[in-house]
C-alpha positions as CSV (number, residue, x, y, z in Angstrom):
1,M,0.0,0.0,0.0
2,L,1.5,3.4,-1.0
3,V,1.5,6.6,0.9
4,T,0.8,9.0,-2.0
5,A,0.5,12.4,-0.4
6,A,1.9,14.4,2.4
7,V,1.1,14.2,6.1
8,R,-0.6,17.2,7.8
9,A,-0.4,17.8,11.5
10,D,-0.7,20.4,14.2
11,I,2.3,21.0,16.3
12,N,2.3,21.3,20.1
13,C,4.9,22.7,22.6
14,F,5.9,22.1,26.2
15,G,5.1,24.4,29.0
16,E,3.6,24.6,32.5
17,T,-0.2,24.8,32.7
18,S,-2.8,26.0,35.1
19,F,-3.4,22.4,36.2
20,Y,-1.9,21.4,39.5
21,N,-1.3,18.2,41.3
22,Q,-1.9,17.3,45.0
23,K,1.3,19.0,46.0
24,L,0.2,22.2,44.2
25,S,2.9,21.7,41.6
26,P,2.0,22.9,38.1
27,L,1.6,20.1,35.6
28,K,3.7,20.3,32.5
29,M,1.9,19.5,29.2
30,A,2.5,19.8,25.5
31,L,-0.4,21.8,24.1
32,V,-1.2,23.4,20.8
33,P,-1.3,27.2,21.4
34,E,-4.9,28.5,21.6
35,E,-4.3,31.1,18.9
36,A,-3.3,28.3,16.5
37,L,-6.7,26.6,16.7
38,P,-9.7,27.7,14.7
39,P,-12.9,28.5,16.6
40,L,-15.7,26.0,17.0
41,D,-18.2,26.2,14.1
42,D,-21.1,28.6,15.1
43,E,-23.8,26.1,14.4
44,L,-22.1,23.4,16.4
45,A,-21.6,25.8,19.3
46,K,-25.3,26.6,19.3
47,K,-26.2,22.9,19.0
48,G,-24.9,22.0,22.4
49,G,-24.3,18.5,23.8
50,I,-20.6,18.6,22.7
51,T,-18.2,18.1,25.6
52,T,-15.3,20.4,26.2
53,R,-12.9,17.6,25.1
54,Q,-14.8,16.9,22.0
55,Q,-14.8,20.6,21.1
56,R,-11.0,20.6,21.5
57,L,-10.7,17.5,19.3
58,L,-12.8,19.1,16.6
59,R,-10.7,22.3,16.7
60,L,-7.4,20.3,16.6
61,A,-8.5,18.3,13.6
62,T,-9.8,21.2,11.5
63,R,-6.7,22.8,10.1
64,P,-4.6,19.7,9.2
65,L,-7.7,17.9,7.7
66,T,-8.5,21.0,5.6
67,T,-4.9,21.3,4.4
68,L,-4.8,17.7,3.3
69,F,-8.1,18.0,1.4
70,E,-6.6,21.0,-0.4
71,K,-3.8,18.7,-1.7
72,C,-6.2,16.0,-2.8
73,T,-6.9,15.5,-6.5
74,E,-10.0,13.3,-6.1
75,S,-13.4,15.0,-6.8
76,E,-15.4,12.3,-4.9
77,P,-15.9,12.5,-1.1
78,L,-13.2,10.6,0.7
79,P,-13.6,8.0,3.4
80,L,-12.0,8.9,6.7
81,F,-10.6,6.2,9.1
82,L,-10.2,8.2,12.3
83,A,-8.2,7.1,15.4
84,G,-9.5,8.6,18.6
85,P,-9.1,8.7,22.4
86,E,-9.2,5.4,24.2
87,K,-12.2,4.4,26.3
88,L,-11.0,3.6,29.8
89,P,-12.7,1.5,32.4
90,G,-15.6,3.3,34.1
91,R,-15.6,6.1,31.5
92,R,-17.8,6.8,28.6
93,S,-16.5,6.8,25.0
94,I,-15.1,10.2,24.0
95,I,-15.9,9.7,20.3
96,S,-18.3,7.6,18.3
97,D,-19.4,7.5,14.6
98,N,-21.4,10.6,15.3
99,F,-18.1,12.5,15.8
100,L,-17.4,12.1,12.1
101,K,-20.6,14.1,11.3
102,L,-19.5,16.8,13.7
103,L,-16.0,16.9,12.1
104,K,-17.5,17.2,8.7
105,A,-19.6,20.1,9.8
106,Q,-16.6,21.7,11.6
107,S,-14.1,21.3,8.8
108,K,-16.6,21.8,5.8
109,Q,-14.8,19.1,3.9
110,S,-16.2,16.4,1.6
111,I,-16.0,13.4,3.9
112,D,-17.8,10.1,2.8
113,I,-19.6,9.5,6.1
114,D,-21.1,6.2,5.0
115,N,-17.7,4.6,4.5
116,S,-15.9,6.3,7.4
117,Y,-15.2,4.8,10.8
118,V,-13.7,5.7,14.2
119,F,-11.3,3.6,16.2
120,P,-11.3,4.6,19.9
121,F,-8.2,2.7,20.9
122,G,-5.7,5.5,21.9
123,R,-2.1,5.0,20.8
124,T,-2.6,2.0,18.7
125,A,-5.8,3.3,17.0
126,G,-4.0,4.8,14.0
127,L,-2.7,1.4,13.0
128,Y,-6.1,-0.2,13.5
129,A,-7.5,2.5,11.3
130,L,-4.7,1.9,8.7
131,E,-5.6,-1.8,8.6
132,A,-9.2,-1.0,7.9
133,A,-8.2,1.6,5.3
134,M,-6.1,-1.0,3.4
135,I,-9.0,-3.5,3.3
136,Y,-11.2,-0.7,1.9
137,I,-8.6,0.2,-0.8
138,E,-8.2,-3.5,-1.8
139,N,-12.0,-3.6,-2.4
140,H,-12.0,-0.3,-4.1
141,P,-8.9,-0.1,-6.4
142,G,-7.9,3.4,-7.4
143,R,-9.5,5.1,-4.5
144,Q,-7.7,7.2,-2.0
145,V,-8.7,7.4,1.7
146,I,-7.7,9.4,4.7
147,V,-6.3,7.8,7.8
148,G,-6.1,10.2,10.7
149,G,-5.8,10.6,14.4
150,V,-6.8,13.2,17.0
151,D,-6.4,13.2,20.7
152,S,-6.0,15.6,23.7
153,Y,-5.6,15.2,27.4
154,I,-7.6,18.4,28.1
155,D,-10.2,16.8,30.3
156,L,-10.6,17.6,34.0
157,H,-11.7,14.1,35.0
158,L,-8.9,12.4,33.1
159,I,-6.2,14.8,34.4
160,A,-7.5,14.4,37.9
161,T,-7.4,10.6,37.6
162,L,-3.9,10.6,36.1
163,T,-2.7,13.0,38.8
164,R,-4.2,10.9,41.6
165,D,-2.2,7.9,40.2
166,H,1.0,10.1,40.1
167,R,1.3,9.5,36.3
168,I,1.7,13.1,35.1
169,T,5.3,14.5,35.3
170,A,5.6,17.2,38.0
171,T,7.9,18.0,40.9
172,G,8.4,14.7,42.8
173,V,6.9,12.5,40.1
174,M,9.7,10.5,38.5
175,D,7.8,7.8,36.7
176,G,5.3,9.9,34.8
177,F,4.6,11.3,31.3
178,I,3.9,14.7,29.7
179,P,0.3,14.7,28.3
180,G,0.1,16.2,24.8
181,E,-2.4,16.7,22.0
182,S,-2.3,16.7,18.3
183,A,-4.1,15.8,15.1
184,A,-2.6,14.3,12.0
185,F,-3.9,12.9,8.7
186,L,-2.5,10.8,5.9
187,L,-3.7,10.4,2.3
188,I,-3.1,6.9,1.1
189,G,-3.9,4.8,-1.9
190,D,-2.6,2.0,-4.1
191,A,0.1,2.4,-6.8
192,S,-2.4,3.7,-9.4
193,T,-3.1,6.8,-7.3
194,A,0.6,7.9,-7.0
195,Q,1.4,11.3,-8.4
196,A,4.2,11.5,-11.0
197,G,7.4,12.9,-9.6
198,K,6.3,12.4,-5.9
199,P,8.3,10.1,-3.6
200,R,6.5,6.9,-2.8
201,F,6.6,4.8,0.3
202,A,5.0,1.4,0.9
203,L,3.0,0.7,4.1
204,H,2.9,-3.0,4.7
205,P,0.0,-4.7,6.5
206,P,0.0,-3.9,10.2
207,G,0.5,-6.5,12.9
208,I,-2.4,-6.4,15.4
209,S,-2.5,-8.2,18.7
210,Q,-3.7,-7.9,22.3
211,E,-1.8,-7.8,25.7
212,P,-3.8,-9.8,28.4
213,G,-1.7,-8.2,31.1
214,H,-2.4,-4.5,30.3
215,R,-2.4,-1.7,32.8
216,Y,-6.1,-2.2,33.9
217,S,-6.0,-6.0,33.9
218,T,-5.4,-8.5,36.7
219,E,-3.6,-10.9,34.3
220,P,0.2,-11.1,34.5
221,Y,2.0,-8.6,32.3
222,R,4.3,-10.7,30.1
223,G,4.7,-8.4,27.1
224,E,3.2,-11.0,24.8
225,G,1.0,-8.6,22.8
226,L,3.6,-6.3,21.3
227,A,5.9,-9.2,20.6
228,K,3.1,-10.9,18.5
229,A,2.2,-7.7,16.8
230,L,5.9,-7.2,15.7
231,T,6.2,-10.8,14.5
232,E,3.1,-10.3,12.4
233,A,4.2,-6.9,11.0
234,L,7.6,-8.3,10.1
235,D,6.2,-11.4,8.3
236,I,7.1,-9.7,4.9
237,D,9.9,-9.9,2.4
238,L,12.4,-7.1,3.3
239,S,15.6,-6.6,1.4
240,D,17.3,-5.0,4.5
241,K,16.9,-5.4,8.2
242,I,15.1,-2.8,10.3
243,S,17.3,0.1,11.1
244,T,14.8,2.7,12.5
245,T,12.1,2.0,15.1
246,M,9.6,4.5,16.5
247,I,7.8,3.4,19.6
248,S,5.0,5.1,21.6
249,F,7.1,5.2,24.8
250,N,5.9,8.2,26.8
251,G,8.4,8.1,29.7
252,E,6.6,5.6,32.0
253,N,8.5,2.5,32.9
254,F,5.4,0.3,32.4
255,F,5.9,-0.1,28.7
256,A,9.6,-0.9,28.8
257,K,9.1,-4.6,29.6
258,E,7.0,-5.4,26.5
259,W,9.5,-3.7,24.2
260,S,12.3,-5.8,25.6
261,V,10.3,-9.0,25.0
262,A,9.3,-7.9,21.5
263,A,12.8,-6.9,20.5
264,V,14.4,-10.1,21.8
265,R,11.9,-12.4,20.1
266,N,12.2,-10.5,16.8
267,S,15.9,-9.7,17.0
268,I,16.7,-11.4,13.7
269,A,14.8,-8.7,11.8
270,F,16.9,-5.8,13.2
271,I,20.4,-4.5,12.5
272,E,22.9,-4.8,15.3
273,A,22.3,-1.3,16.8
274,P,18.9,0.0,15.4
275,N,17.9,3.6,15.8
276,L,15.2,3.6,18.5
277,L,13.1,6.8,18.6
278,H,10.4,7.8,21.0
279,P,8.9,11.0,19.7
280,A,7.0,11.7,22.9
281,D,10.4,13.2,24.1
282,C,9.7,16.1,21.7
283,F,5.9,16.6,21.8
284,G,4.5,14.6,24.7
285,D,2.1,11.7,24.6
286,V,-0.3,12.5,21.8
287,G,-2.4,9.3,22.3
288,A,-4.4,8.4,19.2
289,A,-2.5,10.8,16.9
290,F,0.8,8.9,17.5
291,G,0.4,6.4,14.6
292,P,-0.2,8.9,11.8
293,I,2.4,11.2,13.2
294,A,5.0,8.4,13.4
295,I,4.3,7.4,9.9
296,G,4.7,11.0,8.8
297,I,8.0,11.3,10.6
298,A,9.2,8.2,9.0
299,V,8.1,9.3,5.5
300,I,9.8,12.7,5.9
301,G,12.9,11.2,7.4
302,M,13.4,8.7,4.7
303,H,12.6,11.2,2.0
304,K,15.3,13.6,3.4
305,K,17.6,10.7,4.1
306,Y,18.2,11.2,7.8
307,L,16.3,8.0,8.5
308,T,17.0,4.8,6.7
309,S,14.5,2.3,5.2
310,P,12.9,0.1,6.4
311,A,11.3,1.7,9.4
312,L,9.1,0.1,12.0
313,I,6.5,1.8,14.1
314,C,5.2,0.2,17.4
315,C,2.3,1.3,19.5
316,S,0.8,0.2,22.9
317,S,-2.5,1.4,24.3
318,E,-3.5,1.6,27.9
319,M,-5.9,-1.3,27.4
320,E,-5.1,-4.5,25.5
321,Q,-4.5,-3.2,22.0
322,R,-1.0,-3.5,20.5
323,A,0.1,-2.8,16.9
324,A,3.1,-2.4,14.6
325,V,3.7,-1.5,11.0
326,C,6.6,-1.5,8.6
327,L,7.3,1.3,6.1
328,T,9.7,1.1,3.2
329,V,10.9,3.3,0.3
330,V,9.5,2.1,-3.0
């Protein structure tokens, strides 16, 4: 499957916020500046029933989605396979299929709602969306689709829960992460949709698996899920070994074990000292936007030749979902 157009994403930046933890230390987050976000559509604002976090997601997604549509050559409405925030135990879903209608109204773009879907799985959701998009393209040769992700930790209940569990980085919290937010979108299609003169990159079928011992489970945490996802993603013919890996590490120790298991079990597929990147160092944990952003970073890096092909992207959600995908230069 070819990536035939550019990635579009909003960028965030680190800084202390007006949120505080139990010790009255300000929480550090990586947020898109308010002035960089478009306002909520007037009709949607009047409609009501849209939560503060959903409004933030809509505003985050508007500009990169609009920019991507401006680069699209198709005249027909495009299906959108959208990764969104993860549903955690005891919480209601943040997005559903209805969110796609809200996003269409907010962005004013020609989205094919009937063939669009949301994937509320957090960090792995972008690769779940990619898998579904590939199946759609196989059944509709010559069509292009959009794979995207949007997420934000701007939610009072969520921040309070993470703060209570000492998971957000602040003074005195050593095993925590920096919450971020972002939206990113990819335009993908098969070889027939490639534009002449544009660099081409192949996305191979993602590996999808589950981790029984996830953070909210009582099962033992053995790291089996990510290892299986990598094995499945690497079950392809590669002319070279993996030299670049991007992983959804966010700074918490919890996810280190499963990467160690996955890397050892699939070590034959890697060069001796692969380049291991965890972009959350630069823009915080962006949740469901991670997959599309990581693919975009790999595409840009390989195009400009500061990253080498093939590249591997690995994602782990809070719940059981685990996923990986390989990207190569065509």
